[in-house]
Structure formats: structure tokens, C-alpha cells
LUMDORO-246197 format. One record per residue (C-alpha): residue number from 1; residue in one letter; x, y, z. Coordinates in Angstrom, 1 decimal. Example, Ala and Ser with C-alpha at 12.3 -4.5 7.8 and 13.67 -1.06 7.14 Angstrom:
BEGIN
1; A; 12.3; -4.5; 7.8
2; S; 13.7; -1.1; 7.1
***
This chain:
BEGIN
1; M; 30.3; 69.0; 55.4
2; G; 27.0; 67.2; 55.0
3; R; 23.8; 68.6; 53.4
4; S; 20.4; 67.8; 54.7
5; T; 16.9; 69.1; 53.7
6; F; 15.3; 71.2; 56.3
7; T; 11.5; 69.8; 56.0
8; A; 9.6; 72.4; 58.3
9; V; 8.3; 76.0; 58.2
10; S; 9.8; 78.0; 55.6
11; V; 11.5; 81.3; 56.7
12; A; 8.7; 83.4; 55.4
13; V; 6.0; 81.1; 56.8
14; L; 7.9; 81.0; 60.1
15; L; 8.2; 84.7; 60.6
16; A; 4.5; 85.1; 59.7
17; G; 3.5; 82.5; 62.4
18; V; 1.8; 80.1; 60.1
19; T; 2.2; 76.4; 61.2
20; S; 2.3; 74.7; 57.9
21; R; 5.0; 72.3; 57.4
22; T; 5.0; 71.6; 53.8
23; A; 8.0; 73.7; 53.1
24; T; 11.3; 72.4; 52.7
25; L; 14.7; 74.1; 52.8
26; S; 18.2; 72.8; 52.0
27; L; 20.5; 73.7; 54.9
28; P; 24.2; 72.9; 55.2
29; F; 25.2; 70.9; 58.2
30; Q; 28.6; 71.9; 59.9
31; P; 30.7; 70.0; 62.4
32; I; 30.1; 71.3; 65.8
33; A; 27.9; 74.1; 65.1
34; G; 25.5; 71.8; 62.9
35; Y; 22.6; 73.7; 61.3
36; L; 23.2; 76.9; 63.4
37; P; 25.2; 79.1; 60.8
38; A; 22.5; 78.3; 57.9
39; L; 19.5; 78.8; 60.0
40; L; 21.0; 82.2; 61.2
41; Q; 21.6; 83.2; 57.9
42; R; 18.0; 82.0; 56.6
43; L; 16.5; 83.8; 59.5
44; A; 18.4; 87.1; 59.0
45; V; 19.8; 87.0; 62.4
46; P; 23.1; 88.7; 62.7
47; V; 26.3; 86.8; 64.2
48; E; 27.1; 90.3; 65.6
49; S; 24.3; 89.9; 68.0
50; Q; 25.8; 87.2; 69.7
51; V; 25.8; 87.1; 73.6
52; A; 27.1; 84.4; 75.8
53; V; 25.9; 83.1; 79.1
54; F; 28.0; 80.6; 81.4
55; S; 26.0; 80.5; 84.6
56; S; 24.9; 77.0; 85.8
57; A; 21.3; 78.6; 86.0
58; S; 20.9; 79.0; 82.3
59; A; 19.0; 76.4; 80.1
60; Q; 20.8; 73.3; 79.2
61; A; 22.8; 73.8; 82.5
62; H; 24.6; 70.5; 82.3
63; L; 26.3; 71.7; 79.2
64; V; 27.0; 75.2; 80.3
65; S; 30.1; 76.4; 81.7
66; A; 32.7; 79.1; 81.4
67; E; 34.4; 76.8; 79.2
68; N; 31.3; 76.0; 77.0
69; P; 28.8; 78.8; 77.2
70; R; 25.6; 79.1; 75.7
71; V; 25.1; 81.7; 73.1
72; I; 22.0; 83.6; 71.9
73; Y; 21.4; 85.4; 68.6
74; F; 18.5; 87.7; 68.3
75; T; 16.5; 90.3; 66.1
76; D; 13.2; 92.1; 67.1
77; D; 11.5; 89.2; 66.6
78; V; 13.5; 86.1; 66.9
79; A; 15.7; 84.6; 69.2
80; V; 18.1; 81.6; 68.6
81; A; 20.1; 79.7; 71.3
82; W; 22.9; 77.0; 70.9
83; V; 25.3; 75.3; 73.3
84; R; 28.0; 73.2; 72.0
85; G; 27.4; 69.6; 72.3
86; S; 23.7; 70.1; 72.7
87; Q; 21.2; 67.7; 70.5
88; T; 19.0; 70.9; 69.8
89; I; 18.9; 74.4; 68.6
90; E; 16.4; 76.5; 70.5
91; I; 14.0; 79.3; 68.7
92; A; 11.8; 81.6; 70.4
93; K; 9.7; 83.9; 67.9
94; A; 6.8; 86.3; 67.9
95; D; 3.7; 84.5; 67.4
96; P; -0.1; 86.4; 66.6
97; T; -1.8; 84.2; 69.2
98; R; 0.4; 83.3; 72.0
99; G; 2.6; 86.1; 72.0
100; L; 5.8; 84.0; 71.9
101; A; 6.1; 80.5; 70.6
102; F; 9.0; 78.1; 71.2
103; Y; 10.4; 75.4; 68.8
104; T; 13.5; 73.1; 68.7
105; I; 15.6; 71.7; 65.8
106; R; 17.3; 68.5; 66.2
107; Q; 21.1; 68.6; 65.5
108; D; 21.6; 65.3; 63.4
109; E; 22.7; 65.5; 59.8
110; H; 21.4; 61.8; 59.2
111; L; 17.9; 62.5; 59.9
112; T; 15.7; 65.2; 58.2
113; P; 15.3; 68.0; 60.8
114; A; 11.9; 69.4; 61.6
115; L; 11.1; 72.5; 63.5
116; T; 9.1; 71.1; 66.4
117; P; 7.2; 73.0; 69.2
118; G; 9.5; 73.3; 72.3
119; E; 8.4; 70.9; 75.0
120; G; 8.8; 72.3; 78.3
121; C; 10.2; 75.6; 77.4
122; E; 7.4; 77.4; 79.1
123; R; 8.6; 76.1; 82.4
124; C; 11.2; 78.6; 82.5
125; H; 9.8; 81.2; 80.2
126; Q; 6.4; 81.5; 81.7
127; S; 6.3; 82.9; 85.3
128; S; 5.8; 86.0; 87.2
129; A; 9.4; 87.1; 85.9
130; T; 7.7; 87.1; 82.2
131; L; 4.4; 88.8; 83.7
132; G; 2.6; 85.5; 83.5
133; V; 2.8; 85.1; 79.7
134; P; 5.3; 83.2; 77.6
135; G; 8.3; 85.5; 77.4
136; L; 11.8; 86.2; 77.4
137; I; 14.0; 86.6; 80.7
138; T; 17.6; 88.1; 81.1
139; H; 18.9; 87.5; 84.7
140; S; 21.9; 88.6; 86.7
141; I; 23.1; 85.3; 88.3
142; S; 24.7; 85.0; 91.7
143; D; 27.6; 83.0; 92.4
144; G; 25.4; 80.3; 93.9
145; G; 23.8; 79.9; 90.8
146; N; 20.5; 81.7; 91.8
147; P; 19.1; 84.7; 89.8
148; Q; 19.6; 87.8; 91.7
149; A; 17.1; 89.9; 89.6
150; V; 15.5; 90.1; 86.2
151; T; 17.5; 92.9; 84.5
152; D; 16.2; 95.6; 81.8
153; H; 17.1; 99.1; 80.9
154; R; 16.1; 100.3; 84.5
155; T; 18.7; 98.3; 86.3
156; P; 22.1; 99.7; 87.3
157; L; 24.7; 98.5; 85.1
158; Q; 26.8; 97.9; 87.9
159; Q; 24.6; 95.3; 89.0
160; R; 24.1; 93.4; 85.5
161; W; 25.5; 90.5; 83.8
162; A; 26.7; 88.1; 86.6
163; G; 27.2; 84.8; 84.7
164; W; 27.4; 86.3; 81.5
165; Y; 30.5; 87.2; 79.5
166; V; 30.8; 90.8; 78.6
167; T; 33.1; 92.3; 75.9
168; G; 33.4; 95.9; 75.1
169; R; 35.1; 99.0; 76.5
170; S; 34.5; 101.6; 79.1
171; S; 36.3; 103.0; 82.2
172; G; 35.8; 104.0; 85.7
173; W; 33.1; 101.4; 86.8
174; K; 32.6; 97.7; 87.1
175; H; 30.0; 95.4; 85.7
176; Q; 29.2; 91.8; 87.2
177; G; 30.2; 89.9; 84.2
178; N; 32.9; 87.7; 83.1
179; R; 34.8; 85.2; 85.3
180; V; 35.7; 86.3; 88.9
181; G; 38.4; 88.8; 88.9
182; Q; 38.2; 89.5; 85.2
183; G; 38.0; 93.3; 84.1
184; W; 36.9; 94.4; 80.8
185; L; 37.3; 91.8; 77.8
186; L; 37.7; 93.0; 74.1
187; S; 36.8; 89.8; 72.8
188; L; 36.4; 86.2; 74.0
189; Y; 39.5; 85.1; 71.9
190; D; 41.3; 83.5; 75.0
191; Q; 38.6; 82.7; 77.3
192; F; 37.7; 79.1; 76.0
193; Y; 38.0; 76.5; 73.4
194; D; 35.9; 78.4; 70.5
195; E; 35.5; 75.7; 67.7
196; G; 31.8; 75.7; 66.4
197; Y; 31.2; 79.2; 67.9
198; L; 30.4; 81.8; 65.2
199; G; 31.6; 84.9; 67.1
200; Q; 34.1; 86.0; 69.4
201; Y; 32.1; 88.5; 71.2
202; S; 29.4; 88.7; 73.8
203; D; 28.8; 92.5; 73.1
204; I; 27.8; 94.7; 75.8
205; V; 25.4; 96.9; 73.5
206; A; 23.9; 93.7; 72.3
207; L; 23.4; 92.7; 76.0
208; M; 21.6; 95.9; 76.7
209; A; 19.4; 95.6; 73.6
210; L; 18.4; 92.3; 74.5
211; E; 17.4; 93.3; 78.2
212; H; 15.5; 96.3; 76.8
213; Q; 13.5; 94.2; 74.3
214; A; 12.9; 91.1; 76.6
215; H; 10.7; 93.1; 79.0
216; M; 9.2; 95.2; 76.2
217; T; 8.1; 91.8; 74.4
218; N; 6.7; 90.6; 77.8
219; L; 4.8; 93.6; 78.4
220; L; 3.3; 93.6; 74.7
221; N; 2.3; 90.1; 75.0
222; L; 0.7; 90.6; 78.4
223; L; -1.5; 93.5; 76.8
224; G; -2.5; 91.4; 73.8
225; T; -3.4; 88.5; 76.0
226; Q; -5.4; 90.8; 78.1
227; I; -7.3; 92.2; 75.1
228; R; -8.0; 88.8; 73.5
229; N; -9.2; 87.5; 76.8
230; N; -11.7; 90.4; 77.5
231; A; -9.9; 91.1; 80.5
232; P; -11.5; 93.8; 82.9
233; A; -11.0; 97.2; 81.5
234; D; -8.7; 98.4; 84.1
235; A; -6.2; 95.5; 83.5
236; P; -5.3; 96.5; 80.1
237; A; -5.5; 100.2; 80.9
238; K; -2.7; 99.8; 83.4
239; T; -0.9; 97.8; 81.0
240; V; -1.0; 100.4; 78.5
241; S; 0.6; 102.9; 80.8
242; D; 3.1; 100.5; 82.0
243; V; 3.9; 99.8; 78.2
244; V; 4.3; 103.5; 77.3
245; D; 6.5; 104.2; 80.3
246; Y; 8.7; 101.5; 79.4
247; M; 8.7; 102.5; 75.5
248; L; 9.8; 106.0; 76.6
249; F; 12.7; 104.6; 78.9
250; A; 10.9; 105.9; 82.3
251; G; 13.4; 104.9; 85.0
252; E; 16.5; 104.2; 82.7
253; A; 19.6; 103.6; 84.6
254; P; 22.2; 106.4; 83.5
255; L; 25.3; 104.9; 82.0
256; P; 28.2; 105.5; 84.4
257; A; 30.6; 106.1; 81.3
258; R; 30.8; 106.0; 77.7
259; I; 30.4; 102.5; 76.5
260; I; 31.8; 101.3; 73.2
261; G; 30.7; 97.8; 71.6
262; T; 33.1; 95.8; 69.8
263; S; 31.4; 93.0; 67.7
264; G; 29.9; 95.2; 65.0
265; F; 26.5; 95.0; 66.5
266; V; 26.1; 98.8; 66.9
267; E; 26.9; 99.3; 63.5
268; Y; 24.4; 96.4; 62.1
269; F; 21.6; 97.7; 64.3
270; E; 21.7; 101.4; 63.4
271; R; 21.6; 100.5; 59.6
272; L; 18.2; 98.9; 60.1
273; G; 16.4; 102.2; 60.3
274; P; 13.8; 103.3; 59.5
275; R; 14.8; 106.8; 59.3
276; D; 12.8; 110.0; 59.4
277; R; 13.0; 112.9; 56.7
278; Q; 16.1; 114.3; 58.9
279; G; 17.7; 111.0; 58.7
280; R; 17.0; 110.3; 62.3
281; S; 16.1; 106.8; 63.6
282; L; 14.9; 105.1; 66.9
283; R; 17.7; 102.7; 66.4
284; Q; 20.5; 105.5; 66.9
285; F; 22.5; 104.6; 70.0
286; D; 23.8; 107.3; 72.3
287; L; 26.0; 105.2; 74.7
288; K; 27.3; 108.2; 76.4
289; T; 24.8; 109.0; 79.1
290; R; 21.8; 106.5; 77.9
291; L; 21.4; 103.8; 75.8
292; F; 19.5; 105.3; 72.6
293; K; 19.7; 108.8; 71.3
294; Y; 16.0; 109.1; 70.7
295; P; 14.5; 107.2; 73.8
296; L; 11.3; 105.7; 72.2
297; S; 11.6; 101.8; 71.9
298; Y; 12.4; 100.6; 68.3
299; M; 10.1; 97.8; 69.4
300; V; 7.4; 99.7; 67.9
301; Y; 8.3; 98.2; 64.7
302; S; 8.5; 94.8; 65.8
303; T; 5.8; 91.8; 65.2
304; S; 4.9; 91.8; 68.9
305; F; 3.7; 95.4; 68.5
306; Q; 2.4; 95.2; 65.1
307; R; 0.1; 92.3; 65.7
308; L; -1.6; 93.8; 68.6
309; P; -5.3; 94.2; 68.4
310; L; -6.0; 97.6; 67.0
311; T; -7.5; 98.8; 70.1
312; A; -4.4; 98.0; 72.1
313; K; -2.3; 99.9; 69.4
314; N; -4.5; 103.0; 69.4
315; A; -4.4; 103.2; 73.2
316; I; -0.6; 103.2; 73.2
317; Y; -0.5; 105.7; 70.4
318; D; -2.8; 107.8; 72.2
319; R; -0.8; 107.6; 75.5
320; I; 2.4; 108.5; 73.5
321; I; 0.8; 111.6; 71.9
322; T; -0.4; 112.6; 75.3
323; V; 2.7; 112.5; 77.1
324; L; 5.1; 113.7; 74.3
325; S; 2.8; 116.7; 73.3
326; A; 3.5; 118.0; 76.5
327; D; 7.1; 117.9; 76.5
328; M; 8.6; 120.1; 73.9
329; E; 12.1; 118.6; 74.7
330; R; 11.1; 115.2; 73.2
331; R; 9.1; 116.5; 70.2
332; A; 11.8; 114.9; 68.1
333; L; 10.3; 111.4; 69.2
334; L; 6.8; 112.4; 67.9
335; E; 8.4; 113.5; 64.4
336; I; 10.3; 110.1; 64.0
337; L; 7.4; 108.0; 64.8
338; S; 5.1; 110.0; 62.7
339; D; 7.5; 109.6; 59.6
340; T; 8.2; 106.0; 60.1
341; E; 5.1; 104.5; 61.3
342; P; 2.2; 105.0; 59.2
343; D; -0.4; 103.9; 61.7
344; F; 0.8; 106.4; 64.3
345; Q; 0.9; 109.2; 61.9
346; A; -2.7; 108.3; 60.9
347; R; -3.7; 108.2; 64.7
348; L; -1.8; 111.6; 65.4
349; R; -3.6; 113.3; 62.6
350; R; -6.9; 111.9; 64.0
351; V; -6.4; 113.1; 67.4
352; R; -5.1; 116.5; 66.6
353; R; -8.0; 117.3; 64.0
354; P; -10.5; 119.6; 65.2
355; A; -13.7; 118.1; 66.3
356; G; -16.6; 118.8; 64.2
357; P; -20.4; 118.2; 65.3
358; S; -20.1; 114.4; 64.6
359; H; -16.5; 114.1; 64.8
360; H; -15.2; 112.1; 68.0
361; P; -11.2; 112.3; 67.9
362; Q; -10.6; 109.6; 70.7
363; T; -12.4; 106.9; 69.2
364; G; -12.6; 104.8; 65.9
365; G; -9.7; 102.9; 64.3
366; T; -7.0; 103.3; 61.7
367; R; -5.6; 101.3; 58.9
368; S; -3.3; 98.4; 60.5
369; S; -0.2; 97.6; 58.9
370; S; 0.7; 94.3; 60.4
371; S; 3.9; 92.6; 59.6
***
């Protein structure tokens, strides 16, 4: 095992979106996987989040097959992609000015590797499928290699994951994942020669979370772009409505049966919190009839959301308050968000405060807690 100095953006600086390249990191280089294991560890990206795609329509298609799938690891703010035999690792991360930024790291232990802007990434990652802004895409792929559809939490599960490996447990229904003729897989143990791969799963719950947050990220990036570019008022107003509908899982496809993940992703994800005074969290899964027990997107804690212009955040908060205050059955969502998101709590108090002669509850700003 070799060791090289990783001259690039430090992890703290990387996540903060600063472009300084003065920081150095010492990362171990492993045979086959290269810098991947150490990079995931430094970025706090869990191996349990691994999902695997083998469609020929995926990135680096000349290397990708059912015997050599491309794997993606992710958190709320970072996605890392690797395929065995590639000379690069790909990174997408939340960016305060562009919404999403793309980088690559060259896999060569004999060179000092650098984090460099991804060349050509936006050819695939900026289109109508990403709402016209740099973004993330999850597709279900037909046998001919053409995308059937962009998938998210609104897509019926029976139509998802063609071209992807899917591991987990359920019964009484079929998805489109895995090789033709295969049923449910508990792991990828015997699906391909796995040297270099860090996990033996392409967890169904991780896939569902990634699908949800991909489109959520794109909506938030679109709104931020519209605000920064001074778009006509009706454009961001419509996007705010779309963002809140999606955050509240409007149109979510019901689960056809109970779903069980097998990689440990569920346990990892739920531990992240934050939790309210009653111990409830927006990250708690349901997995019986719907994805989350409390259907308000955890992406409210993400960098993509927290770095929105304050006017955009307040517009979203106001819309959430309006929608949820009229629905007593979803009161728990207001309580959880108020306990766990200080900006929302301040906005909720401001909106509900009785108006005095010189008080206008629907205007003004609150303290920002950008992360």
C-alpha cells in the first residue's frame, strides 16, 4: 500500500465551498480502489450509502457493465462516484454560488493528486432533467440503454431502477432492478468479481433516499439561481411552491409492501438526527407505506438549503407554515422542524406574533444559520 500527499482543498474547506488549494492531506492509496476509501473517510461519506449502476448509459460507460458496476456514495451535500479501472474519482458537492460543483481526483499514486474541476461534467449534469441548473439525476434505464424516466419519490416503485443493482427485502411486487430474470438480492456477494469494491450492497433504501434528494437538490439550486439572477417574481414564486410540495412529499408513490434495507444505511441515516424534544427526527424511516415516518424533507438541513438567499428560505418557511398550520394531522412536522431548525423557529414565531400598529409579520428577515 502506497501513501501520497493529497494537495488540494482540505475537507473543511471543500465542504465550505472555498477554492483555496493550499491545504495538504496525506491519504493512503490502495490497490484497485486507490484513494477512494480514504477520501470517503475524510469526507465522512458512509460506505453503507453505496449504490451500484451497471447501465451502459451511465457515466464512464466504456468501463461500466454488470460485471463492473459504477458505485456512488453520498451524504446530503456530497456524492462520490467510482468505477473500477477508471483513472479518476468523481465528486459532486453543494456550492454556494453554482448550486452544485463537480471535481475529479486522478487515481495515480506516483503523482501528487489534486482536486480539479470536472471537465465536461455539466454536459450530463445540466439539462431539462436537472431543471436547467447543474444538478443530479437518477434514471431508470431501458434495455436499449436509453433513459426511461428521471425517477424520484413520486415514481411508482415498480418502474424504478432498471440498470441498477438493488439489494434488500420485500415481497409481493417486482422492481426493474438487477439483471434480467433476477429477483430480490440480499447482497451483491456473487454478482461480480468484487475486488476493490468497498461494500457488497446497493441498498434499496439508499437508492430511495438518493432519488429523493437528487430532485430536491435540483429544485433548491433552481430557486437559488433565480433569486441570485433577479428573475421575474413569478418564477421564484412558482419554484417556492414546487419546493414545498416536494419537501412535503406531495404525490409520493405508496410503497407496495414493507421494505427492508440490508446494508446498514437505515441505521446510519437515522442516527444523524437532529431530534426534537420528543426524540422525533425527519430522518426516521417508515418503510411500510411510505419512505419517511415524518414526511418533511431532511434536506432542510443540507448546505443546498441553508445557503439559499434569506428571502428564499423565508418564502419556503412561510409556505410550509401556511400548509401545515391548516392540517392538524401533520402538526408533528411543524413541531419537529421548529425544535431542530432555529431559523424556522424564529420565522414561525414572527409569523404567529400578533401584529401591532407598526408590525408586519410577513416581511423582514431572521438570523441565518448557514453551514
